[in-house]
N, C-alpha and C positions, 0 to 999 in steps of 0.2 A: 520869808526865810526858808520855808520848806522847799521851794524851787531851787534855791541856791544849794541846799544840802543834797538834793537829788543830782543836780548838775555836778557837784564836786565828787559824789560817789561814782557817777558814770565816768567822769574824767579820770578818777583814780583807777577804776577797773580797766579802762582803755589803756592807760599808761602801764598798768601791770601786764596786760595781755601783750602789748608791744615789747615790753622788757623780756618776757618769756620767749617771744618770737625771735628776738635778737639773739638770745642765748642759744636757742635751738639752731639758728642759722650759723652761728659761730662754730658750734660743735659739729654740725654737718659739714661745714667747710673744712674743718680740721680732719675729720674722718676721710673725706674725699682726698685731701692733700696727702695724708699718710698712705692711702691706697695707691695713689699715683706715684708716690715716692717708692713704694715697694715694687711696683711694676717697672719703674725706671731702673731700679737696682738690678732686677732680673734681666732687663735688656742689656745693661752694661756687662753683667756676668756672661751672658750668652755671646756678646760681641767679643769679649776677652777670650772665651773658649774658641770661638770661630777664628780669631787671629792666631791663636796657638796652633790650631789644626792646620791653618794655611802655612804656617812656618814649618810644621812637621812634614807636610806634603812637599813643600819646596826643598827641604833637606833630603827627603827620599828621592825626589827626582834629580837632585844634583849629583847623587852618587849612583851610578848605574848598577853597581854590585848590590847595594842595599835594595834598590828598587826591584831588580830582578829576583832577588831572594824573597822579598815581601810578596811579589806576585806569585812566586812558587809556593809560598806558604798559604795562599788563598786570599790574600788581600785583593780587593777589587780596585780597578783603576779609577781614581777620583774624577777623571775627565769623562768617563763613560756614564751617561744617564741611564738608569734602569727603567725609566718611565715608558 
């Protein structure tokens, strides 16, 4: 009977350890998912700002008067790379 008690105690401790491991992995997955979701949100915001800037540049280029005035005020030409 004593061997059965030890076996059950070891089995219970192993089951308890696996339960804690599962809880840890679930919370780690949730934390990683939330981090990736925040990164994806920032990417969408930057893409939205990029498309808005592209529309503004297109509008500036479509009107020569505004484009020349903007260049006169010190705006750099977006087609010229300063690299």
